[in-house]
N, C-alpha and C positions, 0 to 999 in steps of 0.2 A: 461353257466357253462361248457359245454363240450369243448368249444373253449378255455377257460382259462386253462383247464387241458391239452389240446393238446399243448398249447403254453408253459406251465411250463415244460412239458416233453421234448419238442424240445430244450428249453434253457438248461435244465439239460444235455441232450445228447451233445449239442454243447460245454458246459463247460468240460465234460468228454473227448471229443475229443481233446480239447485244452490242457488239462493236459497231455493226452497221447502223443501228439505231442511234448510238452515241455520235457517230460521224455525221449523220443526218441532222441531229439536234445542234451540233456545233456549227454546221454549215448555215442553218437557219438563224441562229443567234448572232453570227458574225456579220450579217447583212450582205453576204456575198451572193445570195440567191437573186437579188433584185438589181439587175444592171440594165442600163438604158443604152442602146447602141446607136440611136439617131443623133441628129444635130443638137448641139448645146452651146451655151455661152457662159462666161464667168463674170461674177460680180464679187466684190469684197465687202465684208462687214467687220467692224472693229468692236471688240468686247474688252471690258476691264478684267473679267474673270470667265474663263471658258469652263471651269469646273468639271473637267474630265471628258470634254467633247473630243472626239477622235476623228481623224480622216475617214471617209466613207460613211459617216453618219448621215442619216436621211435629212433632206430638206423638205418640209411639207408646207402646203397651202391648204387651209381648211381641212387638215387631216389627210390630205392626199399627197403621196410622195411625188415631188416634181424635180428632184435633183439629189445631189450628194455634196458633202463637204469634200473639197478636193485637197486642200492643204491648210495647215495651221502654222503660223510663225509669229515670233515676237517682233513687233515693229518699234525700234528704238526712237524713231521720230515722234510717233504718237504715244509711246509708252503704253501700248495696248497690244492685245493679241489680234493679229490680222488673220481672218478666216476667209479663204477663197471658196466660194460656192459655185458649183457647176449646175446650171439650170437647164432643163430640157427646152429646146427652141419652141415647142408648142405652147409654152406659157409666156412667151415674150410679150404678147399683146395684153397680158393681164397684170403684170407687175409695174407699178408706177414708181416714180422717183422717191415718193414718201412712204414706200413700203417699210414696215416695221419688222425687225428680226429679233427673236428672243430664243434663248437656249432653254429647252424644256426637258423633262425627264419622262421616260416611258418604261413601263414594265416593272416587274419585281426586282430585276437586277439593276435598275437605275441607269439604264443606258441613256445617253444624252442625244438630243437631235435639235435641229433648228426649225422653229415654226415661224412662218412668214404671215404677216397680216397686211392686207391691202390698205393703202391710203386713199385720199380723195383727189389727188392730182390728175391732170390730164396728160402730163409728160410721162412717157414710158421709161423704165429702167433700161439702159443700153449696156451692151457688152463692155466690160471694163469699169463700169460705174461703181460707186461706193454706196452701200446702204448706210445712211447717216444716223438713223434712229435705231438703237439696239438696247436690249436688256440682257445683262449678264446672267449667268447661271446662279440659282439659289444654292448656296453651299451650306449643308446641314450644320457643319461645325461652326460656321460664322453665326448662324441663327441661335444655336445653343449658347455660344459665348455671349451674344448680346442679351439673351434671356437671363443667364446667370449674373451678368454684370448689372442688369437693371434690378434684379432681386437683391443683390448685394447693396445697391444704393438705397433701396427701401428699408433695409434692416436698420433698427435703431442702434 
C-alpha cells in the first residue's frame, strides 16, 4: 500500500515538472521574456508582404535586439502593411534616415523578425519618421511557385 502511494506521488510530481517545463518553453518561444522598460520611440516601415510577422517580434541591429514590433496594420493609402517599430532610446544616435529594414526568419519554427541595417547618412532617424527602404519577407510558397512556373516554361 505504501509503495503504491509513493509511486502515485512520484508520477504526480513528474507530471507537474513536465507542465512547468512546457510553460517555461512556451514563455521563451513567445518572446515575452525580453521586455525593455526604459525610454523608447517609434518609427514606421512599410512592407509589400509581412509574411507572418507578428506584433512583439524582435527588431534587431547587427543581431542585437534593440526593440519590438508594436503594431501592424494595412495602410490603404500606400497599399502596403504599415509596421510600427518601438526602438530603445539608447540606439537613437545610431539609426540614420537611410536605415534599411528587412523581414528575416529565425529558428526552426520560422518566426519572423525585423533586421535593421545602417545607412551612411549623417541625418538621424527621428521619432515618428518612416524607414523608406524595406525588403519584404521571403514567402516559401511564392518561391516554389516561381520555380515551378519557370520549369514549366522550359519544358518542350
